C-alpha positions, 0 to 999 in steps of 0.5 A: 500499499505504502509503495503504491500510494506514495513511493510510486508517486515519487518515481512516476509523477511530479515531486510536488504532487508526491510531496503534497500527499505525503504531507497530508499523511504526516499531518494526520499521524505526527504531532510536532512542537517546534522551538520556533513556535514561541511556546518555549522561550530559549536563549539565542543559538549560534551555529558555526562551521569550522573548516580545517585543512589537512596538514601535508602528511594527513593530506598524503594519507587521506588521498591514498585512501581516497584513491583506493575508493575511486579504484573500487568504484571504477572496478564496481562500474565494470562489474569486476569488484570482488566480494560484497561491493556495498560493504566494501564501500561502506568500510572505505567511506568510514575509513575516509571519515576516520582519517578526517578525525584522527589524521595519522594518529589512527595508524599503528606505529610503523617500523622505522624505515631508512630514509635519505639524509638531506644535504645542502646541495640536494635538488628536486628530481623533478624541478631541480629546486634545491634547499637554498632556493625553496622558500615558504609561502609566507617568506620564511627561509626554507631551513625554518620550514625544514625544521618544523615540516620535513614533509616539504620533501618526499623520496622514493624507494630508490632514494630519489628526492622530490619537493612536495609541490612536485610530489603532489602534482605527480600524485605521489608516484615517481614520474617514470619506472626506475631500477628498484622494482618491476619495469612497469611500476612506479615508485611510490613517494613517501614524506620525510619523517614528520616533526609536527606537534605530538602528545603522550597518552595518559597512562594510569598510575601503577607500580611501575609508573614512577620508574617509567622513563620519558623516552619510553612513553609512546607519543601520539600526533595531534590531528589537525582537527583536534588542534582546531578543537583545542583552539576553540576550547582554549579561546573560551576557558571560563565556559563549559564545553561538550564534545560529541563524537561517533567514535570513541577513538576520536575521544581517546585522542581528544582526551590525550590532547587535553591532558598534554603538557601546557594544556592540562584541561580537566575533563570527564568522559561518557561513552558505552563503556561507562557504567551508570553509577560512574556516569552520574558521578562524572555528570555531577563533576562536570556540573559542579566542579569549576575546573572540569570544563570539558565533558567527552560524550559518544553521540550515541550515548549523549544525543538523548536523555541528558541534561547539559544546560550547564555548558554553553559550547557544543563541539561536534567533531564529525558530520553525521549522515542523519542530521537529526542526530546532530540536532538531538545532541545539540538539544542536550545543551540548548533546552529548557533550563538553558540561561545563556547563549549557546555556540555550536562548532561543527568541524569539517575537513576541507576537500573531503568526504565530510563536505559531501556529507554536509551536502547530503544533510542539506538535502535531507533537511530540505526534504524534511522542510518540504514534507513537514511545512504547514503551508 
């Protein structure tokens, strides 16, 4: 019945006619009370989208994953994709989304590989620029850039050097076959070891903690998105902040970053592994302790059923395919009992799958508005 009376209209008749019939059906079975109706007076809510740019290493990692997705899509179009193509596609899309959040920190620590040692007379194998002539876009000397961002150079397995600009133009592959592999293959270009900011994960105190040496502590890179989050949190130190993410691994990195030396922002956390008794205790600490300025919550646990009106800043680390999930999470803060203006931040990696998810959200919101509008 539903397929015949409604879905067939979308397929075979003008969209306006189908929307009108669906709207009439929903008006009979749905009761809605909107915030904009004036029944509930709430403080203003300001929504911001924070666009974040990949750093050089993250860009290489993300584009590598993206090329895998594109190659699979081409294979699927030819009908030669192995296994379950839909399952594989979802896995690859999730890999892209996780890379947007975690950058390179989501990778297991690789075994150190030998790499070339730069000399002053080294030149790019493609454009022949050398260390003395390359300059930062900001005008700083290249030597300073090399200290802070060694990914200005990439190298092949046979130790041919390329500046990052050329490596990017070459799609991170050597311009032709070389002698280090099969004659039909081209070397992949790898970045020089990075020196971007890193942090040490929090460790639980134990009997061996006093004897642990700093050099033995594992370091984790701070992803670009988490650095943007920290910047927004530190810009409003007197406010309470709620950080939502779909993945516990993202909250792990944020928690480590908040506890890093020089930052040290006390926080509490609620996810699916937290028992109800501990959950109440952590909520109480967040509400009552002035120093506990941040609470980390998985969006599946905190999107409904919580009152977080003590906070006034909401941070959503990644866009969700269903925009109503984000809205429900924001409503934990912007609800009855809130006395202050609320600001929400949604973090989006530029030129990534997250921009596509935003476009999908806009289409879904438009459809919902069309179907639920009274006029």
